[in-house]
N, C-alpha and C positions, 0 to 999 in steps of 0.2 A: 882369758876368762871374760873380760869385758867384751872383747871382740866376739867371743862365742855367744855371750848374752845378747849382744847387739844383733848378732846373726840370727838368733832364734826369736828375738822380740820383733824384728821387722816383718818376718812372715806371719807372726801371730797377729800383729796389728793389721797386716794386709788381709788376712783371713777374716778378722773382725769387721773390717770395712766392707769386704765383699759380702759377708753374711748379712751385715746391716742393709746393704744395698739390695740384696736378694729379698730380705724381709719387706723392705719398703716397696719393691717391685711387686712382690706377691700380694701385699696389702692393697696396692693400687689396682692390681689386676682384679683382686677379689671385689674391691669397691666398684670398679668399672663393670665387672660381670654382674654384680647385684643391680647396678643402675640400668645396664643394658639388657638384663634378662627379659625375655618375652613375658609380658603380662598375660597374654592369652595364647594358648597352644592347643592343638587337637588333631583329630583325624576325620577323614570322610570315607565312608564305606557304603557298599550296597547292602541289600537285605540279607545276603548270605555271608556277609563279613568280608567280602573282597574289597581291597582298597581301591578307591576311585582316584586316579591321578588327575592333576591339573584342574580340579574343581575351583570355581570362582567363589571366594569367601568375602562376605560383606558384613561389617559390624556397625551398629548404630547406637549412639549414646541416647538412652531413653530420656535424659534430662535436657541436654543441649541440642539433640537432633543431629549432631555432627556424625559423619560416617567415615569409615576407612575400609580399604579393601586389599586383598592379597590373593595369591593363587597357590593352591596346594601343590606340593612337589610330586615327583613321579611315584612316590610311595603313599600318596594320600595324606601327608602331614602338612600342617601349616602353623605359622606363628606370627604374632603381631605384638608390637610394643604400644601400649595405650596408657592413658592416665586413669586415675581412680574413677570409678563410676559403675553404673549398671547398664549393661549392653544387651542388645538383641543381635544374635549371630545367625546368619543365613548362608546356605551353600547351594550352589546350582552347578549342574554339569549337563552337557548335551545328552538329551534323551531321558533325563531323570526329572522327577518332580522336585521342586524346591523344598529343602528342609530348613526349619527355623528353630532355634533355641532361644527362648526369651529369659530375661532376668538374670543374666550372668554377672555376678559381682566381682569386681577387680579391685585389689588393694596392693599398694606398693610392696614389692618383695614377696608377694604370694601369688605365683602364677596360677591361672585357672586352666583346667583341662576340660575340653569340650569334645565329645564324640557325636558326630552327625551321621545319620543313616538316611540315604536317599532311596526312595522307591522308584522302580522303573516307570518312566513316563512314556517312552516309545521303545519298541523292540529294537530299532536300528541303533539304539545307544550301545548295545553290546558290541557292535562293530568298532565303534570308537574306543571302547574299553579294551577290546581285544588288541587293537592296533597299539595302544599305549602300553598295555601290559607285556606284549611280546616284542615291542620295539620294531614292529613290522612296517616298513615304509610301503610295501605292496598292499597291506591291508588298509592303511590310511588313505591310499589313493584308489582303491578298488571301487568302481561304480556300482558293483553288486558283489556280495560276499556272503559266506556262511559264518555261523557263530561257533566258537569252540565249545559252547555249552549245548549245541544242537543235539536233539534226540530223534530228529527226522530230517528229511531232505528239505531244507529251508534256504531261501535266498532273500537276503535283506537288500532292498532297493533304497538307496540313500536319498536324502533330500537334495544332495549335490547332483546326483544323477537326474532327478526330476527337473531341477532348475537349470542345469547346464547342458544336458545331453538328451533332451526331449523338446519337441515343438512346444511353444507356449500355449497352443490350443489343444494339446493332447488330452485325452481322457484317461481314466484309471485303467481301462483295458489296454490301451496302447502303452501305458507305463510299465507293463510287465512283459511286453512282447519279446524283449531281448533275453529274458530269463531262460534257464535250461528247459528244453522240451516244450516250449510254449510258442504259440503263434496267435496273432490277432489280425483280423481282417475288418476293413471299413471301406466300402466301395465309393463313398462320397468324399474321401480325403480325411487326413488325420484330424480327429476331434470334431468332425462335421457330420454327426449322425450316430446311429446305433452301431457300435463295434461289437464283435463277437470274439471271445478268447477261448482257446482250446489248449489243454496240456494233458499229456499221457493218454490221449484219447477221450478225455472227459470234456463234453461241451458245456456251455453255460447252462446252469440248472443242475449240474452234477457236482457242484462244489459251492462252498459258502463264500460270500463277500460280506465283510462287516466294516464299520467305521468306528474307531475307538472302542472296539469290542461289542458293538451293537449290530446284530445281523439286519440286513435289509434285502428285500426280495419281493417279487410279485406273489400274489396270493393264489392265482389260478395255476401257475407253475413256479417253482423256485428259481426263476431267472431274474436278470438284472438289467437296468437301463443305464449304460455307461455315460450317456449325455445328459441325464436328467437329475443327478444328485450331487456329485462331488467333482468339480473341475480340478485340474492339476494345481491351480493356484492355492487350493485349500489343503494340499497334502504335504505332510512333513516327513513322509517315508512310507514304505510298504513292506510288511513282513509276509512273504509269500511261502506258504507251507504246502508242499505237494504231498500231503498225506491227510488222513482223517484227523490227525492231531491226537492229543491226549484227552482225558475225561473233561478237562476244563474248556475244550474247544466247542463252544456252543454254536447253535445255528440249525436251520432246517435241513441242511444238506451236507453234513460232514461225511461225504461219500468219497469224493476224489481228492479233496484238499480244501484250502481256504486262502483267500486273498485278504489280508488284514490291512485295511487302510488306516493311516495314522494322521491325526491332525497335527498342525505345526506346534512345536514347543513354544512356550512363552519366552520372550526375550526380556531380560532385566533392563535393557537399555532402550529408551524411546526412539522411534524412527518413523518417518513418513516416506512412502514410496509411491511413485506414479509410473505406470507402464503404458507404452503405446507400441502395438505390434501390427504390422501390415504386410500383405503379400499376396500369393497366388489365389486365384478364384475370387478376387475382390474381397479378401478376408481381412477384417480389422478387429483388433481386440484392444479395449481400453480398460485399464485396471488401476484401482487406487487402494492402498493398504496403509493402515495406521496401527503401529505398535506403541502402546503407552509406556512400556517399561514398568518397573515397580514404582508405585506412587501411593499417595494417601497416607493417613496416619500409620506410622510404622512400616511404610512401604509394603503394605499387605495386599494391595490391589493391582491387577494387571488386566489390560483389555487389548484385544486384537480385532480389527475390523477390516474386511475386504469387500469391495464392490466392483463389479465389472460388467462390460457389455461386449458381446461378440456378434458380429454379423458377417455372413459369407454367402456367395452365390453357390458354393459347393462345386465339386468336380463334375458331378452328374448334371445334365441339362435340366434347368428349372428346379433343381433340388436345393432350394434356398434354406438357410438355417440362421436363426436369430436366438441369442441367449442373453438374458438379463439375470444377474445373480448377485447375492450378497450373503456374507456370513459374519458372525460375531462370536468371539470366545471371551469369556470373563472368568477370572480366577480370583478368589478372595481367601486369604490365609487367616482363618478365624483365630487360630492359635498355632503354636509350633507343632501341634499334633492333629489339627483339624483343618482340612482344605475343602472348599466348595468351588466347583467348576461348572460353568454353564456354557452351552453351545446352541446356536441356531443358524441354520443355513436354508436359504430360499432360492429356488431356481425356477425361471420361466423360460420354456423352450417353445418357439414357434418355428414350424418348418413346412416346406412344401414337398415333402418326400413322397414320391409315387410308391404305391404298394406292390409294384412288380418290377423286375429287372428286364433289361433288354434281351432279345433273343440273338442268336448267332446271326441270323439273317439281317436283323436290324442294325447290328453293329458292324458286320463285315461283308454283307452282301452275298451274292451267289458264290458257291464253291463246289468243286468237283466232289468234295467229301460229304456233302449233304445237299438236300433239296430246299429251295425257297419258293416252291410253287404250291399254292393252296387253291383248290377249286379252279384250276386253270389260270390263276393270276400269280404273277411273280412278285414277291415282296422284296423291296429294295431297302438299303440302309436309310435311316432317317437322316435328314439334312441338318445343317447348322454347324456352328463352330465346334470342332472337336467331335467327340462321340455323343450322339443324341440318344438319351435313354428313355424317351417317351414315344408312344405309338401314335404320333401325329406329326404332320409336317409343320415346321416352325412358322412358315409364311401363311398358314391357313387362318383365315379370319374367324372361323368357328373353332374356338379353343376350348370346347366343352370337355375335352379329354386332357387339357393342358394343366399347368401348375395351379391355376385359380380354382381347379376342382380337386386338388390333392393337397390337404394341409392337416397339420397337427397343431394342437395347442396343449402343452403339457406343463402345468404348474406343479411344483413339489415343494415340500418343506420338511425339515428334519430338526428335532430339538431334543436335548437331554440336559439333566442336571445331575452332577456327580458329587457325592459326599464321601470323603476319605478320612477315616478316623484311626489314629494310631493309639493303641492302648499299651499298657505295660506288658512285659514278658513276651515281646515279639509278636503281639497280636495286632493285626490290621484289618479293619472292616471297611468295605466299599459297597455302595449301593448307587444305582444309576437308573432312575426312571426316565422313560423317553416316550416320544410320539413322533410319527411321521405320516405323510400323506402323499399319494400319487394320484394324479387326476389327468386322464388322457382323453381329450375330445378330438375325434379324427373323422374326416370325410375323405373318401377316395373313390376313384372310378375303376371299374373292372372291365368295361367293354373294350374290345379291340377292333380297330378299323379293318374292313375287309382287305383294303390295300392302302399302302402309303407311298405309291409310286410318285416320285417327285414330278414326273411329267404331267400328272393330272392337277398339280397345284395351280389354283387360279383359273382353271378352265372348266372344270366340272366338279360338282359335289355329290355326284351319284354315290360313290362309296361312303361318304360321310352321311348322306341321307339314309343309306341302308343301315348304318350303325345306329343312327338316331332312332330308326324304326325298331331296332332291337331293344332300345331302352323302354319303348312304349308297348312292347308286345310281351304280355305275361307268359311265363313258362310254368310248367306244372311239375312239382316235385312232391311225391307221396300224396298226391291229391290236393295240394295246396298251391295256389298261384303266387308267383313272386316276381319282382322286377329285378333283372340281373345286373343292371348297369353300374349302380353306385352303392356304396356302403356308408351308413351313418353309424359310427362306432363310438362306444364310450366304455372306459374302464377306470374305475375309481375305488380306492380303498384308504381307510384311515386305520392306523394301528396304535395301540397303547401297550407298553410293556415295561419290564425292568430286568436288570441284571444285578445280581448281588453276590458277594463272596466274602469269606472270612479266611484269613491266612494267619498261621501261627508258625513263627520261625524259632527253632532251637538248635542246639549243637548237634542234635540227631537228624534234623531235616526240616522240611517245610510241609505243613498240612494245609490243604486247600479244600474248601467246601463252599457250595453256593447253588444258585439256581437261575435259570432264565425262564421268564413267563411272558407270553404275548397273546393279546386278543386283537382280532382284525375283523372289520366289517367291509364287505365288498359289494359293489353294484356294477354289473357288466351287461352290455347288450350290443347287438349288431342288427340294424334294420336295413333291409334292401331299400334303396332310395333312388329317385330319378334326378340326376344332376342337372338336367336341362329344364326341370320344372320345380325350381326352388327347393330341391332336395326333398321332395314329397316322399314320405315313408310309405312302405307297403302295408298291407292289412295285418300281416303278422311278421314278427322279427325272424331273422335267422336263428337267433337265440336271445334269451333275456333271463337273467338270473341274479339272485342276491344270495350271499352266503356269509356265515360267520365261522371263523376258525379260532382254535385255541391251541397254543403250543406250550408244553411244560418240559423242562429239562433240569432236574436236580442232578448234582454231581458231587463226587468226593474223590480225592486222591492224596497220596502221600509220596513226597520226594525224599527218599531215605538216603542220607549221607553214609553209605555203608563203610566207606573208608575215606581217607583224605582225597583220594583220586576217583572214587567210584560213587556215582549217584544212580539209584534205581527208583523209578517212579511207577507206581501201580494205581489204577483208578477205575471208576465205573461211572457211566452216565446213563440215566434212564430217560428215554425220549417217548413222550406221549403227545399225540396229535389228534384233534377232533375237528370235524367239519359238519355243518348243518346247512343244507341248501334249500332254497325256494326257487323252483324253475317254472317259468311261465310258458304257456303254449306258444309254439313257433311253427314255422312253415316246413318243418322236417329237417332243419339243419342240425338239431340236437335231439329233441324229445318228441316232436310232432304236435298235432293240434289238439291232443287230449280228447278227441271225439266231439269237440264242440267248435273248434277253431275260434274260440273266444280268447283274445289276448290277455284277459284278466284272470283266466283260469290257471291253476298251477298245481304242482305236486311238491311235496316235501320229501327230502331225502337226507341221508347223512351216514357217517361212519367214523371209526376211530382206528388209530394205529399205535402199536406199542413196539418199542425196540429197546433191548438192554445192550449197551455198547461198552464193553470193557476195553482197557488199553494197558499196555506194559511196555516200558522202554528203559534204557540205561545208557549212561554216558561215562566212559572211562578216560581220564586224562593221563595219557601215557607220559607226556611231558607238559610243561607249562604252555607250550605252543602246539601241542598235538593231541587230538582226541579221537576216539572211535565211539560209535553208537550203534544201537540196535533197537528196533521197534516192532511191536505187534499192535495194530490198531484196527478198530471196526467203525463202520459208518453206515448211515441210512439216508434215505431221501423221502421228503414229504411228497405224497402222491399228488398228481395233478387233479384239479377239480373235475376234469373230464371223465374220470372213472365213474362218475355218477350220471353221465349224460345219456340215460335211456329211461324209458317209462317204467315205473314200478307200480303205478296205480292210476286209474282214470278217475278216481274220486277226488275232486278238488279239495285241497286241504288235508287229505289223508296222509298219514305218515307211514310209509312202507319202506323200511331200510333195504339197502342192497342185500340180496340174499347171501352172496359170498363175495367178499372183497378180494381183489387181487392181493397176492402176497406182498409183504413189505420188501422193498428193495434194500439190499444190504451189501456191504463190501468188507473184505478182510484184506488188510495190507501188511506185508512183511517187508521191512527195509533194514539195511545195514549200510553204514557209511563211515567216512573219516574226514576230519578237518585238520589241515596243517597250515601254520603261519610262520614262515621264515622271514628274515629281514627283507629279502627281495622277491619272495615268491609266496603266494597263497595257493592252496590247492584243496579242493574238497570233491568227493566222489561218493556215489551211492549205487547200490543195486536194489531194485524193487520188484515185488511180485504181488499183484493185486488180483483177487478173484471177486467179481461182482455179479450178483444176481440182477440181471440187467434191466434196461428201461422197459417201460410199458409198450406193448403193441396192442392192436385192436383188430377185430374182425366183426362179422355180423352173425347173429343167431338166426333161428328159423323164422323169427318174426321181424327180421330186418332191423334189429336193434343192435347197437354197438356192444361188443364183448371185449373187455379189457383184460389183459393177461401179461405176465412177464415173458419177455423173450428168453431164449436159452441163456445160461450163464456164460461168462467169457473170462478170459485170463489176459491180463496186461502185465508185461514184464519188460525190464530193460536196465540199461546202465546210463548214468548221468555223471558228468564231471564238469568242473569249472575251475579257472585259475586266473590270477592276475600276476603278471611278471613285471617288476619294476626294472627298467633298463638303465636310465641315466638322465639326470637333470629333469625330472618331472615326466619323463616318457615311460608309459606302461603299455603292456600288451595284455588285453583281456580276452579269454577264450572260454567257451563252453560247448559241449557236444552231448548228444544223446543218441543211443541206438536202442530201439525197442519195437515191440509189436503187440497188438491186441487182437485176439481171435476168439471165436465162439467155440464152446465145447459142450458135448453131451445133449441130452434131451431134458425137457422140463414139462411135466404135466401141469396144466393150469386150472384155474378155478372153475367151478361149475356155475352156470348161469341158470337161475331157477326156472325161467320161462321156456328153456329149451326142452323139446320133447324127449322124455326118457332120461333126463339128467337128474341125478341125485346129488346130494351133498358130498358124496364120496367118489363120484364119477368125474374123471377129467373131461373137460369140454374139448380141449385141443392137446395135442402132443407134438410139439415142434421139434424136428430134428435139425441139428446144426452141423453140417460138414466142417471139419476142422480147418479147411483151407479158406473159409470165409472170414474176412477181417472186419473188425469193428471200424465203422466209417470215421473219417477225419482223424486218424491216428497215423502220423507220418512215420515212415520207417526210420528216419533219422532227422536230426536238426543240428545246426551249428551256428554259433555266434562268434564272429571275430571282430575285435575292436582294437584300435590304437588310440590312446589318450595322451594329451600333454597338459599337465596341471602344475604350473609353476608361476609363482608371484601373481601377476595380474591376469594371466592367460589360462583359459580352459578350452582345449580343442579336442574334438573327438570324431572318429570315423567308425561307424558301426555297420556291420553287415550280418543279416540273418538269412540263413538258407533253410528252406523247408523241403524235406524229402517227399517221395511219392506217397500219396494216400488215396483211399477209395471213398466213394459216395454211394448212398442208397437212394433208390426211387421209392420213397415212402417206406413200406415194410420190406421191399425187395432189396436184397443186399448185394453190394459190390457191382452196381450197375454202371458206374463211371469211374474213371481214373483221373486224378489230378497230378500232372507232372511236376517235378521239382521247380520251385521258384525262389527268388532271392529279393530282399529289400535292403537297400543301402541308404543310410542316413549320415549326414555330416553336420557338425556344429562348431562354431567359433564364438567364443565369449571373451570380452575384455571387461574386467571388473576392477574398480578402484579399491585398493586395500592398503591404505597408507595411514590409517588412524585418524583421518580427518572427519569433518562433519558430513562429507558427501561419500563416505565409504559405502560400499555395496551398490553404487551406481554402476550401470552395466550397459554395454552394447552387445547384442546377440545376433548371430546369423544362423538360421536353422534351415537345412535342406533335407526334406524327406523324399525318398525314392530318387536318389541322386541320378541314376542312369535311366530314369523315365521308363521303367519296365511296365508292360501291360499284361503280365502273365495272368492266366486264368486261375482264380482261387476257389471258385465254387460253380456248381452246375445243378440247376433244378431240371431234372430229366423229363422230357416230354415223351409221349407214346406209351404203349402197353408193354408189359413184360410177360413172356410165356413162362409158366412154372408148372411143376407137377402138383397135382392135387393131394390133399391129405383128408382122410376120413376120420371124423370125430367119433367119440364113443357112442353118441346117439345116432350115428349113421349119416349125419349131415356132412356134405362135402364143402371143404374150405380151400381157398388158395393158400398154398404153403409159401410163406415169405422167404424161406431159406432154400428150398429145392428149386432154384431158378436154373434156367438152361444156359446161362452165360450173360455177360454184360451186353447192354444195348449199344447199338452203333450210334455214332455222332448224329444228332438231329438238329436241323436248322432252327427248330422251334424251341430248343432248349434255352431256358433263361440262365444266363451265365453272369458271374461276378468276376471282376478283374481288379488288379492293383490300380489305385488311382495314380494319375500322372505326377510328375515332379511338383512339389510344393515348396516354395521359398518364402520364408518369413524373416523380416528384419525387425528387431525389437530394441527399443530404448527404454531403460529404467533409470529414473532419477530418484535417488535416495538421499534423505537428509536426516541427520541426527542432531538434536539440540545440544547434546553432550558428546564429547569425544569418546571413542571406544577405548 
């Protein structure tokens, strides 16, 4: 019994001891949990509720000023243990604007929950978000990629691509040249002059370019100046949309697509950087940049400043280029819901760019394929180092046709202020007033020596004397005398505008509404001038005009979250454009002498254009890492001011509007595509079909005045694809390819010109026929980009090759008169960057090699000589040359002015970066 009791009592006591120990352990654990429990926790999400992984979280005690930081996890959650107090909480992620929550009270044992919503700061942020959300290594290392949320064919060009895999002197045109279906040409060397970009057959002027959502473009035609506004040092990424976009895509030319340039995102950590770059063609770049990081009371202020100087002799002979530029960005977070951002960029470009290219004879000499004999004299190539692109001998002491008589002076400035206000219930208001100016003063010579035979250099100046005589011998055009040798040119405009939008986000979707308005004042002229007589102007200009334009574009659209995986967006944009011109008497170059040949006499003119541009698109997320999309979008083009370049009245000051304006140019785009992101492979592809009622052409009416009309419509269609394949240890293979064609279709009756005999408002002036075999010029049959990159630890290496397939060129309005054979451009880059968490992080050594294999392939041809074509009879009986019914392409001509790929350019760059605080 006792034994039994003892036997039962021992286990009981053991149980009691164990239970007591467990209770004590539980109590201690509970006490520890209460002590260590996070005092602050929360989430970071985007405007649509998607979690943002790895956002940087900073908290600051409002009383003591002490701060602490952490990083959100892969699901967007964060937690911090803090003492009692009142805190400001901020979150920042690449590509998003900073979000701040002020006045968060923390008390022991009472954790506070904070939810922070980040607004998109740059479109390329979605690439980072996609990479993190899908755990795709290939997406994280892709130099260019598409977004899973895409509703059109878009390529996001990352800041890493710009900083590591482009020349430090590249402009924004060259920054997109490796994208699908795109090619960019610049005959003076990368970043050293005006580049031109084409994609899907759309030339510059058929698509928008904007900076931080603000469109910029010339007022006489909606073209752009790649060397005069935004150097690559100022770019934080590019959102390249090869479509008219949706209703919120504002700009004068949402016709073929848009290149959205993005400023650099603000860095929360202060840093100073100095850059020196030197290389081919005696090119030197000096750049200094200061990032303040967050500072000031409450760390609410952030400032970024960049200044730089570029000087180069250029690839072309005597085509010097100098650029001095600086920009400043300032952001002040007035509260956790209100942010004010300011930007100003100033660029001064001075260049000695000749206004004409070299001919085949000048570049290559005599050939069995073409003649170099004019008036019995043989033309030889110009002498000098490399290829000489000027029509005079380098050793000639009379350099009146040389670089000192060809120069540009182009100062520009660009400014905006943005106010972003977050209201309750998901409402965000944004307004951005802006102004910018372009001012181009240019003088250049047009005379061509009778001969530039090097055997004559230093022995006789008879040919030069003969050319000088040309400068002093008036010629007659439409009864008005003019000096043909030089041109005194000026083009200046100042613009004021604003963009505004209001966005409301709910569980059902996102509503967008807003408007773009812009007013511009332009002053342009070209005077014939004598370069050997202090640039004395002629009696009348080639043209002189002033005009004012207004652009209005209100829009509204709704992004409907139809299901958890399906978004459907429908919207409409109304485009309204007006122009009022004052055109002064000229020598017949545009409107003539107005019966008086008095340069002070003028006529007034003007017109307006309307376009209603609907859009519809959808994105379906098949899986978290796979989406498909479809789009229907419409676009239009602001007409060139030249449509008003003919006399409407001989009464000075009389307002006689154009009787019948050319029809509005419009495009309709259908696209469908897919985006897939696996761990080691990204892939996106699209099919597109674009119908556009094409560019303006011109002829002359019975009174020898220009008649502007639309060329026949055309169809552009094709297939595009791109992929990044991650192989092993930082090595990736990037590929993109396009196959497509653009061709004219059908007939197009054109507008009636009031002064043409027998023409009425309902009678077509011309009826152009377009045989289906004629291609739209500068539309390659195919393009391919192949690249291999190595991005691991401190090294970034890349080898990029772009191949452009066969395309055709026109001789003015005559189509398919020349063929450009396929050509390739290969670029190589080596970068070593310090990334060890020290004060000198981001210091870098770079080697950039453009045109690695020194190819001199022909990229353009300005065709000399006449073209035989069949005539067309207008409705009023007048005979016109038919620009489409040509009898075949012209043969190679030694006087054709051609463009070639510039030779190999090697740039070595050193960047010294210093951070007062460790990363």
